[in-house]
N, C-alpha and C positions, 0 to 999 in steps of 0.2 A: 225662438225670443218674439212675444207680441207685439203687436203691431204697433207704431209709435201714433200716439193721438198729437197730431201738429196743425196749431192753427196758422201756419204760413207754409205749411207745405207747398213745394213747387216754384217758391221764389229762389232766386240767387244760390241754386242748388250748387255745392263743393265751393264755394266762394272760401270757405274756412276748411277746407278738406285738408286732413294731417294736422291742423291745429288743436293746442289742448286746452281748456276753460275751466276755471275754476270761478263758481257762482255763488257768494254767500248769501245767508237768507233765503233758502230755497226752500220753505216748508209747507207752504200753502199753494193748493192748484190756483187759488185766485190771484195769486199774488206775483209783483213783479219778477221775483227770481224765478219763479216757474215759467214764465212767459221769455225770459231772457234765455233760460236752459233751453227752452222749445224751441227758439231762434237759433239757437248755435248748432244745435243737434239736426235741424234742416239743413244747416248751410255744409254739412260736413266736419263740424269739430266733434272731439271728445271731451266728455263734459263729466268733473266730479261736482255734486251739490252738498253742499253745508246748511244744516240748519239743529236749531235749539228750540226743540218743544216747548221746554219749560216757560221760555219767555210768552210763545202764543197762549199758553193756557193761564197765565196772571191778566191777560188783556180782556176788554171788552168784547171783541170778536171773537176771541178761540180760539183754538187751535184746529187745524184740518178734521173735519170728522173722522177721515181716514188715517190721518199720521201721517208722518213722513215717507209711510210706506205707500200712500196712495198717491203722491207726487212723481215717487219712483215710477212705478206702476203706470202711471197716466204718459210719463214719458217712455215707455217701452219697456220696462224693468232695468234692473242692472245686468250688465252685461259688458261688450268689448268696447262699447264707447260712451258708458254711463255707470256713474257709482254714486254712491250717497255717503255721508257721515256726520253722526250727531256729536258735536261738539260744543261747547259753552266757550264762546270768543270773549269772555269777561277773564278766564284764566291767563295769566301771562303768558305761557309757553303754548297757550293752545294756536297761534296764529304759525309759529314756525311748525309746529305740527301737522297743521293742517296742509301748509304748501308741500312737505317733504311729504307726506302721506299722498298727494296727487301725483307728486314726480314718481313716487315709488310705484304707484299704480298704471299709471298712462307712459312713463318715461321720460317727461317735459311738462311743462308749464307756460303757456304763451299769452295767455286772456287770463287776466286776474279782474274779475267783477266785483268789487266790494258794495253789496247790494242790502247787507244786515244792517239792521240799527235796533237800539232798545227804545221803543216809546216809553213817554214819560210826561205825565200831566200833573203838574205843579205851576202854580203861582207861586207869586216872590210871599205871600204869607205862607204856603203852604212849603216852602223850598225847607230840602233837608241836606247836611252834607252826606248822609248815606245813599242818595242818589244821585246829588251830582259825582260823587266817588263812582258809584256802578255805571253812569250813562256815561261817563268818561272812558273809564274800562273799554267799554262795547263800541262806542261811536266815534272814538277818535284813538285811544292806544291803539287797539284791535286793527285796525287800517292802516296805521303808520307801523306795527310791525306786522303786518302782511307785506307791505311793501318793501320792508328790509328782508323778509323773507324769501319774496320775491327775487328781487335782487340779489340776494345769494345765490341763490337756486338757479336760475335762469339760464340757459344757453344762449351765448350771445350769437354763437353760430346758426341758429335759428333767428332769420330777422321778423321783425314787425310786432316786437314785445309792446304788450297792450296792459295798462294799468287802468280801472275806470272805478271812480269814487262815484259814489251817490250824495248830495246835499238836499237839504229840502229849500225854501222859498225865504227864510230868515234872513238874507240879505236885500231880499225886495219889499218887504215889508212886517212888521211885528207881529209875534206868534206870543203874547204874553203869558197865555194859558201852558203853555210846553217850554218852561225856561230849560231845563236841564238839558233836553232834547235839543232848544235852537243852539244854546250855547257849544253843545260838542258837534252838533252840523256843523255850524260857523264855522269852527275851527278846521273841521276837512277841507271845506271851501277853501278857506285862507291858506293853507298847506298845500296847495295843489300845485301851485306856481314854484314852488321849491322843490316838491319831489321833481315834477317834470325836469326843472334844470339838472338835480343832481343825477337823472338816469339818462339825460340827453343825449350824452356822447356814447351812449352805447345803443341806441338806436330803440329805445322805448319811449313811447309815450305817454303820459298822464293828462288825463283829462276828469272833470267832476260833471255830473249831469244832475239838473233839478229839473225834474219830470213835472212838478207842479201837481195839483190835487190828482190822484189816479184812483181809480175805482176798482180796490183791493177789499170789497166787505166789511169796511170796518165804522162806517157812516149809520147813523139813524135817519130815519125818513125827514126829518127837518135839513138837517144839513146836508142831506143829498140833494134836496129841492134848491137851497141856496146857492151851494156850489154850482149846481147843474145852471144855475140862472146867471150867473158870474161869467160864464164861459161865451163865447160871441155863437157857437153852435146849439148852446143849449143843452150839453150834455158832458160829463165826467171824458177825461181822458182815458183809456184801456191800456191795462198791462202790455199788449202786444202793442200797440203803437209806441209805448215806452223800449221795448225789447227792438223796434225800428231801429231805435237810433243806435242804442247800442251796438248792435251787428253793424252799423256803419261805422262807428269809432274803431270797433274792432277787426274790420276787413282791411287787406291791404287798399291802397290808395286814401287813407286817412292820416298818413305818416305827418303830412304839415300840421297838423292840428293837434297841438300839444299845451297843456300849462293853461288849460282853457277851464273855466265854469260856463256850461250850455244851458240855458235857460229855455226849457222845451215845453213849455206851459199852454201852449197854444192859443195864446191871447188872454188867458185870463185875467180879470178885473177886478182887482183888489179892492177900490173903490166901489164897486157895484156889491162884493162879499160883504163888507164890512158895514155896511148901512142897515 
């Protein structure tokens, strides 16, 4: 097996030893999902990756030049602790299929990281019912069905169940150019406390992370400059820094944190950015 490219090698080795994670939206090596997978693997977990390259191809930034296979290879290649499935989470049965596939492959599922999202740039005049419906299916319905499938297949004899949701900054300021996206990601943020309550008696925590602007290769030169200027450190957050927070929430010792939306934006100043 090839050696693993690990941006956080040597830190907290074994903290997640024996745990099994599922990370959705892990198709691009510059992305958050890839960094999360690398961190979970570095800490001893087995990881299933989900990707849907067809979405990436539609976006201005495009798919990973090497395809999803490059992400798998970059993490050490498929083997005893790593596997991958290409699956469209817009399909109603896909969330359950994905969870069952993970449990069949690794024998359990402890850490569900719902990182995927459909990106959609529609203003109010551009808004369409078709885009609203597709964004809802991918960004809101799929996370809820993934949580349902996780609850159905989780072994409560394995303590420390974790579900990590992702939202954006729509609850902190307007994002009027991305209405289908903010509506559906806002719903995820709002449902977090209710999911946490539904699973609390089983020892499963549910939290939602807003990582703020993260440098995943989607910004043009002007946007890169303006966003960087709105951070106190004059630089974007990196995927590895977001992965640090996910690893903390996934690890033993975070069991008292549940039902929370965590804004890990590094002091991002929206008033500066919008000027």
